[in-house]
C-alpha positions as MATLAB code, in Angstrom:
seq = 'XXXXXXXXXXXXXXXXXXXXXXXXXXXXXXXXXXXXXXXXXXXXXXXXXXXXXXXXXXXXXXXXXXXXXXXXXXXXXXXXXXXXXXXXXXXXXXXXXXXXXXXXXXXXXXXXXXXXXXXXXXXXXXXXXXXXXXXXXXXXXXXXXXXXXXXXXXXXXXXXXXXXXXXXXXXXXXXXXXXXXXXXXXXXXXXXXXXXXXXXXXXXXXXXXXXXXXXXXXXXXXXXXXXXXXXXXXXXXXXXXXXXXXXXXXXXXXXXXXXXXXXXXXXXXXXXXXXXXXXXXXXXXXXXXXXXXXXXXXXXXXXXXXXXXXXXXXXXXXXXXXXXXXXXXXXXXXXX';
ca = [
      83.061   97.988  121.070;
      86.225   97.619  123.173;
      89.490   96.100  122.031;
      89.870   92.553  123.335;
      93.283   91.677  121.914;
      96.104   93.184  119.862;
      98.804   91.079  118.257;
     101.661   92.294  116.075;
     104.043   90.366  113.873;
     106.869   90.977  111.431;
     106.002   90.594  107.719;
     107.700   91.697  104.494;
     106.926   94.709  102.334;
     107.153   95.003   98.543;
     110.939   95.517   98.695;
     111.509   92.403  100.777;
     112.204   94.436  103.913;
     110.585   93.616  107.253;
     107.640   95.717  108.367;
     104.946   95.636  111.033;
     101.527   93.991  110.730;
      98.889   94.330  113.443;
      95.800   92.228  114.184;
      93.278   94.006  116.393;
      90.446   91.934  117.888;
      86.959   93.036  118.939;
      83.640   91.271  119.322;
      83.009   91.971  115.630;
      86.132   90.251  114.343;
      89.793   90.769  113.520;
      91.057   93.956  111.884;
      94.449   93.845  110.192;
      96.762   96.670  109.155;
     100.266   96.717  107.676;
     102.722   99.609  107.830;
     104.498  100.936  104.700;
     108.036  102.288  104.702;
     109.977  104.651  102.477;
     113.342  104.411  100.724;
     114.026  108.140  101.008;
     113.474  109.354  104.552;
     113.240  113.006  105.532;
     115.446  113.933  108.479;
     112.429  115.363  110.300;
     110.202  112.264  109.957;
     108.802  110.345  112.895;
     111.231  107.536  113.719;
     110.706  104.146  112.099;
     112.065  101.757  114.729;
     114.449   99.155  113.295;
     116.362   96.456  115.194;
     119.787   97.466  113.783;
     121.110   93.912  114.156;
     123.302   93.725  111.053;
     123.301   89.912  111.220;
     119.540   89.781  110.636;
     117.860   91.462  107.652;
     120.851   93.836  107.400;
     119.639   95.594  110.534;
     116.169   96.318  109.120;
     114.203   93.935  111.331;
     111.235   95.356  113.238;
     111.004   92.898  116.123;
     111.556   95.714  118.629;
     108.550   97.575  117.244;
     106.542   94.334  117.283;
     107.508   93.739  120.910;
     106.554   97.306  121.814;
     103.070   96.639  120.462;
     102.618   93.231  122.070;
     104.221   94.040  125.415;
     103.543   97.759  125.949;
     100.861   99.232  123.699;
      98.451   96.273  123.698;
      98.107   95.762  127.460;
      97.958   99.501  128.107;
      95.211  100.092  125.529;
      93.149   97.101  126.590;
      93.360   98.183  130.227;
      91.923  101.590  129.300;
      88.849   99.885  127.773;
      88.704  102.331  124.857;
      85.976  101.956  122.253;
      87.473  101.580  118.773;
      85.609  104.705  117.660;
      87.737  106.783  120.043;
      90.411  107.244  117.368;
      91.740  110.546  118.675;
      91.804  109.375  122.300;
      93.582  106.151  121.375;
      96.150  107.918  119.200;
      96.793  110.554  121.858;
      97.154  107.832  124.491;
      99.798  106.059  122.400;
     101.643  109.324  121.805;
     101.701  109.968  125.548;
     102.827  106.393  126.178;
     105.726  106.962  123.782;
     106.585  110.322  125.328;
     108.878  111.607  122.566;
     108.342  114.140  119.794;
     109.468  111.825  116.991;
     108.051  108.566  118.417;
     111.545  107.180  118.990;
     110.557  105.241  122.110;
     107.853  102.931  120.757;
     108.473  103.618  117.068;
     106.217  105.367  114.571;
     105.782  102.030  112.788;
     104.429  100.485  116.011;
     102.030  103.340  116.775;
     100.831  103.631  113.176;
     100.118   99.903  112.857;
      97.766  100.028  115.821;
      96.293  103.370  114.727;
      95.413  102.021  111.269;
      93.845   98.872  112.707;
      91.781  100.940  115.151;
      90.434  103.052  112.287;
      89.366   99.958  110.358;
      87.648   98.538  113.435;
      85.957  101.867  114.113;
      84.488  101.928  110.612;
      82.968   98.473  111.071;
      81.619   99.393  114.497;
      79.863  102.387  112.936;
      78.637  100.279  110.015;
      80.398  102.572  107.547;
      82.878  102.119  104.683;
      86.350  103.156  105.779;
      86.478  106.230  103.536;
      83.199  107.545  104.986;
      84.425  106.890  108.501;
      87.660  108.776  107.800;
      85.610  111.643  106.418;
      83.647  111.655  109.668;
      86.885  111.735  111.660;
      88.142  114.622  109.543;
      84.884  116.652  109.927;
      86.585  115.826  100.499;
      91.415  114.470   77.467;
      94.702  116.459   77.904;
      97.410  115.190   80.207;
      99.096  117.241   82.871;
     102.521  116.507   84.267;
     103.435  116.238   87.916;
     107.123  115.940   88.774;
     108.649  114.354   91.872;
     112.137  115.830   91.825;
     113.292  114.617   95.276;
     115.955  117.323   95.263;
     117.225  116.450   98.743;
     118.706  113.314   97.180;
     121.153  115.293   95.015;
     121.820  118.366   97.159;
     125.559  118.723   97.748;
     127.484  121.534   99.385;
     124.723  124.054   98.757;
     124.242  123.100   95.102;
     122.286  120.551   93.066;
     124.111  117.747   91.262;
     121.869  116.470   88.451;
     124.541  113.875   87.629;
     124.613  112.592   91.210;
     124.555  108.900   90.259;
     127.862  109.338   88.489;
     130.727  108.870   90.989;
     132.840  111.154   88.795;
     130.285  113.954   88.666;
     131.870  117.313   87.788;
     131.269  119.851   90.618;
     131.643  122.720   88.152;
     128.370  121.607   86.560;
     126.363  121.517   89.784;
     123.477  124.005   89.736;
     122.735  126.792   92.161;
     119.196  127.135   93.452;
     118.552  129.977   91.008;
     119.791  127.879   88.090;
     117.615  124.940   89.090;
     114.618  127.260   89.448;
     115.274  128.591   85.943;
     115.267  125.014   84.651;
     111.888  124.422   86.296;
     110.526  127.593   84.704;
     111.648  126.288   81.308;
     109.793  123.027   81.925;
     106.660  124.919   82.978;
     106.797  127.085   79.860;
     107.401  124.270   77.373;
     105.358  121.430   78.895;
     102.024  121.079   80.749;
     103.702  120.849   84.156;
     101.125  121.550   86.855;
     102.865  120.185   89.956;
     106.434  119.864   91.246;
     107.248  117.896   94.388;
     110.363  118.531   96.489;
     111.810  121.053   94.059;
     114.626  121.887   96.485;
     116.353  120.399   99.516;
     114.269  119.923  102.654;
     116.005  122.815  104.428;
     116.625  125.111  101.447;
     113.860  127.474  102.547;
     115.124  130.458  100.571;
     114.885  128.794   97.168;
     111.526  127.228   98.009;
     110.166  130.680   98.794;
     111.570  132.285   95.652;
     110.072  129.631   93.373;
     106.718  129.858   95.145;
     106.666  133.620   94.541;
     107.588  133.194   90.878;
     105.032  130.593   89.768;
     101.387  129.699   90.299;
     101.655  125.935   89.774;
     101.342  123.447   92.619;
     104.518  123.073   94.703;
     104.349  119.975   96.872;
     106.279  119.622  100.116;
     107.295  116.061  100.997;
     110.725  116.003  102.666;
     110.096  119.693  103.358;
     107.073  119.010  105.574;
     107.182  115.249  106.391;
     103.448  115.419  107.310;
     104.515  117.173  110.520;
     102.317  120.080  111.697;
     105.354  122.022  112.954;
     107.098  121.778  109.588;
     103.833  122.551  107.786;
     103.333  125.672  109.912;
     106.912  126.736  109.183;
     106.348  126.270  105.442;
     103.100  128.245  105.660;
     104.809  131.113  107.471;
     107.707  131.155  105.012;
     105.359  130.832  101.993;
     107.472  127.938  100.749;
     104.931  125.671   99.032;
     101.196  125.249   98.541;
     100.522  121.524   98.826;
     101.161  118.831  101.435;
     102.258  115.335  100.471;
     100.459  113.301  103.122;
     102.227  110.080  104.153;
     100.697  108.431  107.204;
     103.900  106.728  108.333;
     105.833  110.012  108.319;
     103.817  111.266  111.298;
     102.685  107.943  112.732;
      98.951  108.096  113.541;
      95.607  108.555  111.804;
      94.616  111.511  113.991;
      97.819  113.449  113.318;
      97.526  112.703  109.599;
      94.025  114.174  109.553;
      95.175  117.201  111.549;
      98.041  117.788  109.102;
      95.589  117.716  106.194;
      93.167  120.060  107.944;
      95.952  122.521  108.806;
      97.089  122.530  105.194;
      93.604  122.972  103.748;
      92.734  125.750  106.195;
      95.697  127.713  104.846;
      94.745  127.323  101.208;
      97.020  124.397  100.420;
      96.198  121.322   98.402;
      96.749  117.843   99.845;
      98.091  114.813   97.970;
      97.831  111.445   99.745;
     100.845  109.253   98.991;
     102.047  105.672   99.157;
     105.593  104.629  100.083;
     108.098  102.635   98.047;
     107.838   99.812  100.575;
     104.099   99.203  100.242;
     101.721   96.415  101.244;
      98.302   95.345   99.931;
      96.653   97.460  102.637;
      94.248   99.889  100.904;
      93.928  102.420  103.746;
      95.215  105.405  101.762;
      92.550  104.895   99.077;
      89.864  105.382  101.715;
      91.834  108.250  103.224;
      92.027  110.234   99.980;
      88.251  109.936   99.527;
      87.481  110.499  103.188;
      89.511  113.706  103.248;
      88.335  114.699   99.747;
      91.850  115.752   98.785;
      91.365  115.124   95.064;
      94.904  113.766   94.680;
      96.510  110.386   95.312;
     100.015  109.254   94.464;
     100.177  105.484   94.467;
     102.296  104.414   91.525;
     101.804  102.797   88.144;
      98.955  100.274   87.776;
     101.171   97.234   88.206;
     101.972   94.933   91.150;
      99.340   94.105   93.711;
     100.375   96.602   96.381;
      99.785   99.503   93.936;
      96.737   98.106   92.128;
      95.043   97.388   95.444;
      94.597  101.133   96.023;
      93.107  101.757   92.574;
      90.763   98.792   92.914;
      89.569  100.123   96.258;
      88.894  103.509   94.648;
      86.763  101.730   92.032;
      84.775  100.013   94.785;
      84.254  103.318   96.553;
      83.146  104.965   93.314;
      80.643  102.163   92.748;
      79.214  102.584   96.226;
      79.012  106.377   96.019;
      77.313  106.269   92.633;
      76.253  109.729   91.465;
      77.781  111.265   94.589;
      81.263  110.332   93.371;
      82.944  113.333   91.754;
      86.215  113.201   89.827;
      88.313  116.233   90.737;
      89.937  116.528   87.300;
      91.395  119.981   86.692;
      90.078  121.044   90.103;
      92.514  118.704   91.854;
      94.005  121.552   93.880;
      90.614  122.654   95.217;
      88.283  119.646   94.854;
      85.688  120.839   97.381;
];
């Protein structure tokens, strides 16, 4: 089932910021995907291409990314006559077309929009639910507390300012890495904390490693790894964390997202699939978390349509799977 047409447009995400939407056409219909975006962006993320025209949307327009899809990616892909089930080949072709390590030429938001739409079309072509198709591509009464610390947001001059929103914050009260680690250990001892995300700054490798050696809870790398295999490999080698926060728009394609998850799992890590603050009603990550059998999804409180859409899709998947659906529960770190 070849691609007959690809058309991209600018829409708005849940924060009112522009983002990319892609319609991909085949003989079986139109397949639509929308790209999320984040408020906090790791310095090592794939580049989200913005127009930077301060007179329009405060520079956050994505018309350049839209044009890259309509004028560069679309004609090139259609000319290659790919079948929509050739997810890896299509993603690799777009990466080569971009030609940069961080997707700064075409934009990660342009490549991802097409990549997501291709995956949806591929699932229909195979006559499979999206989560089963993603699994095929990948070849998975008491409360527990998971913390998203986002420590890179308050890292200053080698220390951690817990009062960072106060413009008159007292530098003498900023914490060293050891002091912050001691605070985490207090939380772990006194409360049922089972997971901490971004406990330290994205490049504070030393303190990441020391905390990992001192505790057996889940330590999730988000800004630390940015879903990038090179950063993941570095974190594995340095023994810095034991779980990947998987965000598809951080790396920019379905294939690379799957590879990042597989690399993490093969080294004993957990994987948590995550939304972004600038979300859409697209439910792709709900299928992804089931398809990869990660056992963990981070998609916000059950309010507003762009968050609820993911939970509702999980309910549909559970209904379809029936007795084959298994809730990871306390086995969330090793669900399969």
